[in-house]
Each structure stands twice: as C-alpha cells, then as structure tokens.
C-alpha positions as CSV (number, residue, x, y, z in Angstrom):
1,X,0.1,-0.1,0.2
2,X,1.6,3.7,-0.9
3,X,1.1,5.7,1.9
4,X,0.7,9.6,1.6
5,X,1.3,9.8,5.6
6,X,4.5,11.4,5.0
7,X,4.4,13.3,1.6
8,X,6.7,11.0,-0.3
9,X,9.8,11.2,2.1
10,X,9.4,7.8,2.8
11,X,9.4,6.6,-1.2
12,X,12.1,5.0,-3.0
13,X,13.7,6.5,-6.0
14,X,12.9,9.6,-7.8
15,X,9.5,10.8,-5.9
16,X,11.6,10.7,-2.6
17,X,13.7,13.6,-4.3
18,X,10.8,15.4,-6.3
19,X,12.1,14.5,-9.8
20,X,10.2,12.9,-12.3
21,X,7.0,12.8,-10.7
22,X,4.4,13.1,-13.6
23,X,2.5,12.0,-15.0
24,X,0.8,9.8,-12.1
25,X,-1.9,7.2,-12.0
26,X,-3.5,7.9,-8.6
27,X,-4.9,4.7,-7.4
28,X,-7.7,5.4,-4.9
29,X,-7.3,1.4,-3.7
30,X,-4.0,2.1,-2.8
31,X,-3.8,5.8,-1.4
32,X,-4.5,6.9,2.0
33,X,-5.8,9.9,3.3
34,X,-3.3,12.7,3.9
35,X,-4.7,14.5,7.1
36,X,-1.3,15.8,8.1
37,X,-1.0,18.4,4.9
38,X,-2.0,22.0,5.7
39,X,-2.4,24.1,2.7
40,X,-3.3,27.9,3.0
41,X,-3.9,30.2,0.1
42,X,-3.8,33.9,0.9
43,X,-3.3,37.3,-1.1
44,X,-4.6,36.2,-4.1
45,X,-6.8,38.8,-6.0
46,X,-9.3,38.3,-9.1
47,X,-7.3,39.1,-12.3
48,X,-9.0,42.0,-14.4
49,X,-7.3,41.6,-17.5
50,X,-4.8,38.9,-18.2
51,X,-3.3,37.2,-21.2
52,X,-3.8,33.5,-22.0
53,X,-1.8,31.6,-24.1
54,X,-2.0,28.2,-25.9
55,X,1.4,26.2,-26.8
56,X,1.2,22.6,-28.7
57,X,0.8,21.0,-25.5
58,X,-1.6,23.4,-23.0
59,X,-3.3,26.5,-22.2
60,X,-1.6,28.7,-19.7
61,X,-1.8,32.0,-18.0
62,X,0.1,33.6,-15.5
63,X,-1.4,34.7,-11.9
64,X,0.4,37.7,-10.8
65,X,-0.6,37.8,-7.2
66,X,-1.1,35.1,-4.2
67,X,1.1,33.1,-1.7
68,X,0.7,29.3,-1.1
69,X,2.2,27.9,1.9
70,X,2.5,24.5,2.6
71,X,3.0,22.5,5.8
72,X,3.8,19.1,5.3
73,X,3.2,16.0,7.6
74,X,6.7,16.3,8.9
75,X,6.2,20.0,9.9
76,X,8.5,22.0,7.1
77,X,6.7,25.0,6.3
78,X,7.1,26.2,3.1
79,X,6.0,29.3,1.2
80,X,5.3,29.6,-2.8
81,X,4.6,32.5,-5.0
82,X,1.9,32.0,-7.7
83,X,3.3,31.5,-11.2
84,X,0.6,29.9,-13.4
85,X,-2.7,28.2,-14.1
86,X,-2.2,25.6,-16.8
87,X,-4.9,23.3,-18.6
88,X,-4.2,20.1,-19.9
89,X,-6.8,18.4,-22.1
90,X,-6.9,15.6,-21.8
91,X,-5.8,15.3,-18.0
92,X,-2.1,14.9,-17.4
93,X,-2.6,12.4,-14.3
94,X,-5.1,9.8,-13.9
95,X,-7.3,8.3,-11.3
96,X,-7.8,4.3,-11.2
97,X,-6.5,4.4,-14.9
98,X,-9.2,6.9,-15.8
99,X,-8.5,10.0,-17.9
100,X,-10.3,13.1,-17.3
101,X,-11.5,15.7,-19.7
102,X,-9.1,18.3,-18.6
103,X,-7.1,19.1,-15.5
104,X,-6.3,22.4,-14.1
105,X,-2.9,22.8,-13.0
106,X,-2.3,25.6,-10.3
107,X,1.6,25.9,-10.6
108,X,3.8,27.7,-7.6
109,X,7.4,28.5,-7.1
110,X,9.2,28.1,-4.1
111,X,10.1,31.5,-2.5
112,X,13.7,32.0,-2.7
113,X,13.9,28.7,-4.6
114,X,17.2,28.8,-7.2
115,X,15.7,25.8,-9.5
116,X,13.1,24.9,-11.4
117,X,12.4,22.0,-9.9
118,X,11.4,23.6,-6.7
119,X,7.8,24.1,-7.4
120,X,4.5,22.9,-6.3
121,X,1.2,22.5,-7.8
122,X,-2.3,21.5,-7.3
123,X,-4.5,19.9,-10.2
124,X,-8.3,20.1,-10.3
125,X,-9.8,17.5,-12.6
126,X,-12.9,18.2,-14.9
127,X,-15.2,15.3,-15.8
128,X,-17.9,16.5,-18.2
129,X,-19.2,13.1,-18.2
130,X,-20.0,12.1,-14.7
131,X,-19.4,15.2,-13.1
132,X,-22.1,16.6,-15.4
133,X,-21.7,19.2,-18.0
134,X,-21.7,22.1,-15.4
135,X,-20.1,25.1,-16.1
136,X,-17.2,26.6,-14.5
137,X,-16.7,30.3,-14.0
138,X,-12.8,30.3,-13.8
139,X,-12.7,27.9,-17.0
140,X,-15.4,30.2,-18.7
141,X,-13.2,33.4,-17.8
142,X,-10.4,32.3,-19.8
143,X,-12.5,32.5,-23.0
144,X,-11.4,29.2,-24.3
145,X,-13.7,29.4,-27.4
146,X,-10.6,31.5,-28.8
147,X,-8.6,28.3,-28.8
148,X,-7.7,27.8,-32.4
149,X,-9.5,30.6,-33.6
150,X,-7.0,32.0,-35.6
151,X,-5.3,29.0,-36.5
152,X,-5.7,27.4,-39.8
153,X,-3.0,25.0,-40.1
154,X,-1.0,22.2,-37.8
155,X,2.0,24.6,-38.2
156,X,-0.1,27.3,-37.1
157,X,-0.9,25.3,-34.1
158,X,2.4,24.4,-33.2
159,X,3.2,28.4,-32.9
160,X,1.0,29.0,-30.2
161,X,-1.4,31.8,-29.9
162,X,-2.5,34.7,-27.3
163,X,-5.8,36.3,-26.1
164,X,-7.1,38.3,-23.3
165,X,-9.0,36.9,-20.4
166,X,-11.2,39.3,-18.1
167,X,-12.2,38.8,-14.3
168,X,-10.3,35.5,-13.8
169,X,-11.6,34.9,-10.2
170,X,-8.4,33.1,-8.9
171,X,-10.0,33.5,-5.0
172,X,-13.1,31.8,-5.9
173,X,-11.8,28.9,-7.4
174,X,-9.4,28.4,-4.3
175,X,-12.3,28.9,-2.0
176,X,-14.3,26.0,-3.6
177,X,-10.9,23.8,-3.8
178,X,-10.7,24.7,0.3
179,X,-13.6,21.9,0.5
180,X,-11.8,19.2,-1.5
181,X,-10.3,16.2,-0.9
182,X,-6.4,16.1,-1.6
183,X,-4.2,13.4,-2.4
184,X,-0.2,14.3,-2.0
185,X,2.7,13.0,-3.9
C-alpha cells in the first residue's frame, strides 16, 4: 500500500527526491488520506485583464498575485509564490486509470528557490461525463472559445496563440477547492 502520510519522504527513487513525478496514476484503492498536510492560500486577487497563451501541449495564464503555504506531514513549512494556471486536455494525471476531460494545474514557485524543480502544483480534474456538463466560472473566464480561432494549419497550431481573459476569479476557485479532498505526492 502506498502511504501518503509522509508526503513521499518514505518513497523510493525519484519521488523521494522530487524529480520525475509526472504523470501519475492515482490509485484510490492504494492511496491513504493525508490529514497531516496543511495548505493555505492567501493574497490572491481577481485578475481583471490577463493574457492566456496556447502552446502545442497546453493552455496557460500567469497568476500575478498570491502565496501558497504548505506545512507537510513532518512539519516543514514552505512558502510558494503564485506562478501560472495550466490547462491540459485530456488530463495529464489519471485516477484509477481514468483520464479526465481536463486538468487544471495551479503552479507555484518556492520563495527564494533557485531551481525550476522547486515548484508545487495543485491539480483539479474536470469530468464532463460523470461530473455533468456544469459550467465553471474560472474556466469560462479564460475565453477558451478562442482556442484555434486564428489557426488554420497544424503548423500554426504549433506556433501558439494568445488572447485576453477578463475577471478571472482565482480567489473564488481556491475557496471552492478548500473544501475538496486532497492527494499529495
């Protein structure tokens, strides 16, 4: 059984060192609840106007304000600055082998971190089949109908594209997420 009690500190190989952790198949039958992990989001603001960018592999938007604090199961306290929101469709990670319609990854950089590996991410899965066809205000505010609007060829798709997003309510998204169940790895 894989234990999430120590946030991966007791795992072998690369997960223990924090490298090459993705993609992950989260197996609900082998995962244990992590009640020792504390996550605090603070100082996030609604993004009045932001720039969304599409690459060949994802859609992303910078998150200019906010801090994410994590107290891991061994008591280590780490502060992270907000970085970006990344949408991958289909999802990068899976649960019990199920690929979700989309995965929103909120990415954070460790304060004072010198390495690109000093990041933390929070993933939110979207399932339009089992979860219903509900709308999500955060996703809607990114104006995803613009994806591919100026693209006619596969070569243009590889170049990427940008467009404006308005009233992206990061605090509301994080408030909804606060009542969710977490896995950590």
